[in-house]
N, C-alpha and C positions, 0 to 999 in steps of 0.2 A: 422242510425238508427233511429227508431220511439222511441220515449220515451213519458209513460205519467204517471199521477199522481192520485190517488184519496186521497181523505181526509178519507173518508168513503163509506160503500157501504152495502146495503141493498136490499136483496132480489135479488142480482147480479148473473146470472147464467155466462155469460160470454161478453167476449170483440171478434168484428169478426172486423181483419184488413181490408180494404177495398183500393182498388184501382183503379186507371183511368188513361185513357191517354190523356182525354178531358175534364173532370168532368163530364161526362154526365153518361155513362155507366161503372158499376163498378163489379169489380172481386173480390170476396172473396180469400186473401192468406192464413188468418190460423188465427183461435181460441184458444183464450187466455183465460184459466178459470178465474174466478172471484170468488171473495171471498163473499160467500152467505150472513154474514152478519159479518162487520167488522166496528170498530171506529176507529182503527188506522191507519194511514198514510201508502198506499202501492204504492210502484215503479213498473211500470211493460216497457218492450221494446221488440221491434219488429225488427230485420236483414232482409230486403228485400234482399232474396240471387240472387235473378233474374231481376235486377232494369230495367226498360224502360231508353233507350236514351232520351235526353230531359226531358220534364218537363213532372212528373208525378202528380198525385194528388192522397192526401191517407186522410182516413176518419174511424174514429171508430165507430162500430155499437153495441151497449151496449143492450145484451137483459137480462132481471130480468128471475126467474123463473116460473112468470105467462104468460112469450111467449111477454110482451110489451117489445117495440124494442123502442130505441132514438141514435140519431146521434149526433157526434161530429163536430164543425166545420172542415172545408176543408182544408189540409195544402199542400201548393204545395212545389216540391222537383224537383231541377236540376240538372239531371246528363249526363255529357258527357262521351262518350266511346272514348278512344282516347290513344293516347302514353303517356308513364309514362315520368314524369318530376319531380324531386325532387326540393322543394324549399329549403330557409332557411335563418335564422333560424325557426322552429316552437313549440312553440310559437314564434311570433314576436314583437317589438316593434314599431319599426318606419320601417324599410327596409328590401323588403325581396330581397333574391340573388336567382339566377335560374343555376341551374346546369349548365355546359358547354356542356354536350349532350342532353341538352333540346332544340328540332326542331325549325328552323326557326331562319334566321337573325335579321328578322324586326318581331316585336308580336304586334299586337291589344291585349289588356288586357282587360280582362272584370273582375270587380269582383261585384258579390252577397252579399248579407246579409242571413242569415237563412231564412229570409221571401222570397227571393226567386226574391229582388227589386236590381237591378242594382245600386250600389254605385258608381263606379269609372270605368272610363274607359281611357284607355293609351298606347300609341305605344310606344315601347321600341325598340334597338337593343339589339343583343345577347352581352352579359358581362354588361350589365347596370344592375341595381338595380330598384326597383318599391318603390314608395316613400307612405308608408299608415299613416304618421302624420294626415291626417286631419279623417282618421278612427276611430269610437268608439270602445271598447273592444269588441268581440264578436266571433262567426265564420262566417267566409267567405267563399266563392267558386271564384276560378278563373279559366277560361278559356281563352285559347287564340288561338289565331286565326292567319294565316301568315297573311302578310301585306293586302294583296287584300279583306279581310277578306270573304273569298270563303270555307277555309280549316281549321279545326279545329285543331288543333295540338295538345292540351293536356287540360287535365281537373283536377287539385286538390283542396285540401279540406285545410284550416290555421286558425291557430286563432290567433285574435290580441289581444295581452295583455295591461294588466297596461303601459304608457309611464314609 
């Protein structure tokens, strides 16, 4: 889900939500009407119902009523299409557990923060827990590969809460 907020809007016509697979060529996914004249806080969101597999780049195009266009900074999101695996508890404080039906006897685990940066890498065996003590609170994406690092097994999103 893409979310953004404006503190005020003057002469705002709309926001165009744009996506790219490499950050070069952009496609417009949706037009979200803006508020032409607002001095109050406004919250917006958009869900990409057909996200690309792997890394995608998003930005907002903001168009004024007079036709002037400006762009937001680009954000990167990683979406791994794969089998399903439930992790618990979610939100998690220190240790993340995996359902028994999660694929893979040995798993290479990669954890990315909400900016798409790799923050944790671990090899764990089926039935073992993942230690998250070192991570600060926030939203994370976990991607699991088989022990050869060739086949993606699953991807899940989780929230790390305060200790």
